[in-house]
Legacy VTK file of the C-alpha trace (Angstrom):
# vtk DataFile Version 3.0
C-alpha trace
ASCII
DATASET POLYDATA
POINTS 155 float
13.915 -32.464 6.219
12.520 -28.912 6.214
12.385 -28.911 2.401
10.264 -32.060 2.545
7.883 -30.441 5.047
7.773 -27.280 2.912
6.992 -29.367 -0.165
4.259 -31.345 1.604
2.576 -28.170 2.826
2.986 -26.673 -0.635
1.414 -29.732 -2.255
-1.642 -29.396 -0.038
-1.621 -25.644 -0.775
-1.716 -26.465 -4.488
-4.877 -28.498 -3.883
-6.376 -25.553 -1.965
-5.383 -23.135 -4.739
-6.638 -25.331 -7.590
-9.908 -26.047 -5.774
-10.477 -22.340 -5.158
-9.563 -21.471 -8.751
-11.840 -24.191 -10.117
-14.753 -23.101 -7.932
-14.335 -19.421 -8.756
-13.949 -19.896 -12.507
-16.913 -22.288 -12.446
-19.108 -19.437 -11.176
-17.653 -17.257 -13.942
-15.207 -15.157 -11.950
-12.590 -13.821 -14.401
-9.558 -16.138 -14.361
-7.150 -13.395 -13.198
-9.405 -12.308 -10.302
-9.973 -15.974 -9.462
-6.199 -16.504 -9.497
-5.662 -13.708 -6.960
-8.274 -15.138 -4.570
-7.044 -18.705 -5.058
-3.454 -17.679 -4.337
-4.552 -15.815 -1.196
-6.412 -18.897 0.058
-3.305 -21.013 -0.501
-1.010 -18.397 1.079
-3.057 -18.277 4.290
-3.292 -22.074 4.378
0.453 -22.457 3.818
1.380 -19.828 6.393
-0.553 -21.619 9.127
1.064 -24.960 8.335
4.554 -23.482 7.959
4.203 -21.589 11.245
3.132 -24.633 13.260
4.731 -27.486 11.299
7.563 -26.620 8.904
9.304 -23.985 11.046
7.800 -24.777 14.462
11.298 -25.066 15.943
12.039 -21.398 15.288
10.638 -18.983 17.792
9.526 -15.572 16.653
8.766 -12.280 18.302
5.314 -12.181 16.730
3.118 -14.354 14.545
1.713 -11.152 13.063
5.153 -9.939 11.967
5.784 -13.319 10.346
2.418 -13.174 8.599
3.264 -9.683 7.317
6.665 -10.882 6.052
5.046 -13.984 4.533
2.628 -11.776 2.615
5.389 -9.400 1.570
7.514 -12.229 0.240
5.620 -15.428 -0.519
2.288 -13.827 -1.297
3.902 -11.170 -3.453
6.036 -13.743 -5.269
3.020 -16.024 -5.693
0.584 -13.289 -6.691
2.856 -11.489 -9.134
4.338 -14.728 -10.437
1.016 -16.531 -10.786
-0.838 -13.621 -12.369
2.002 -12.924 -14.825
2.403 -16.577 -15.773
-1.381 -17.096 -15.977
-1.700 -14.036 -18.194
0.977 -15.434 -20.490
-0.167 -19.057 -20.563
-3.946 -18.515 -20.589
-4.263 -15.047 -22.073
-1.607 -15.346 -24.771
-1.221 -19.078 -25.404
-4.798 -20.170 -24.624
-3.827 -22.868 -22.115
-6.538 -24.217 -19.797
-6.530 -22.199 -16.523
-6.023 -25.058 -14.049
-3.116 -26.583 -16.011
-1.500 -23.148 -16.366
-1.995 -22.575 -12.640
-0.169 -25.793 -11.758
2.775 -24.642 -13.873
2.650 -21.212 -12.186
2.749 -22.704 -8.699
5.702 -24.944 -9.538
7.613 -21.980 -10.982
7.302 -19.905 -7.798
8.008 -22.667 -5.225
11.824 -22.460 -4.991
11.888 -18.699 -4.546
9.180 -18.938 -1.889
11.158 -21.541 0.063
14.278 -19.385 0.135
12.332 -16.304 1.214
10.593 -18.288 3.958
13.705 -19.960 5.292
15.944 -16.911 5.273
13.530 -14.115 6.157
9.966 -15.022 7.131
10.633 -17.828 9.608
14.074 -16.718 10.690
14.485 -17.544 14.356
14.249 -14.682 16.813
17.779 -13.682 17.754
19.342 -15.755 14.970
21.133 -12.773 13.453
22.572 -11.791 16.828
23.763 -15.376 17.456
25.399 -15.556 14.034
27.065 -12.183 14.575
28.434 -13.367 17.941
29.835 -16.565 16.416
31.367 -14.766 13.459
32.995 -12.161 15.669
34.485 -14.705 18.095
38.305 -14.921 17.986
38.250 -18.550 16.838
36.160 -17.707 13.787
37.123 -14.113 13.054
40.777 -14.872 12.521
43.857 -16.210 14.221
43.447 -15.413 17.874
46.491 -15.078 20.017
47.092 -17.650 22.732
46.794 -15.040 25.539
43.435 -13.857 24.163
42.125 -17.437 24.072
43.395 -18.086 27.593
41.817 -14.896 28.879
38.547 -15.848 27.255
38.621 -19.327 28.871
39.362 -17.791 32.303
36.471 -15.308 31.875
34.010 -18.181 31.398
LINES 1 156
155 0 1 2 3 4 5 6 7 8 9 10 11 12 13 14 15 16 17 18 19 20 21 22 23 24 25 26 27 28 29 30 31 32 33 34 35 36 37 38 39 40 41 42 43 44 45 46 47 48 49 50 51 52 53 54 55 56 57 58 59 60 61 62 63 64 65 66 67 68 69 70 71 72 73 74 75 76 77 78 79 80 81 82 83 84 85 86 87 88 89 90 91 92 93 94 95 96 97 98 99 100 101 102 103 104 105 106 107 108 109 110 111 112 113 114 115 116 117 118 119 120 121 122 123 124 125 126 127 128 129 130 131 132 133 134 135 136 137 138 139 140 141 142 143 144 145 146 147 148 149 150 151 152 153 154
């Protein structure tokens, strides 16, 4: 279900990015500069929706730390990926900027989802919980009967 939410937010983000790119190139902003600003508009849009819709069930220590991680991962992936792909498709192959941008966005989406799910919107305390589960006798290996009994009595 989260992938569907991520994709829906991303689809709206594509509209934001394409609209910004179209507006900026229409007023004769260089396509690479326009790409950077369009990606940033989409990144901020997507972060807000992911924070309060896609990953709303995961608590975090700080929205600001998530925003920083989102920029470090998703924005960096999107900016570097989009600019590199735009440079190749528009600058080298002469493709129309908006069509090339749609291809760029699609190319970066899977990597952005993985970065978001496993790092940006990771639940506060999730690593500690996973470490506790993995180190429990039932998971870590074959626990002896006395150890299991002692653990049950302790609870």
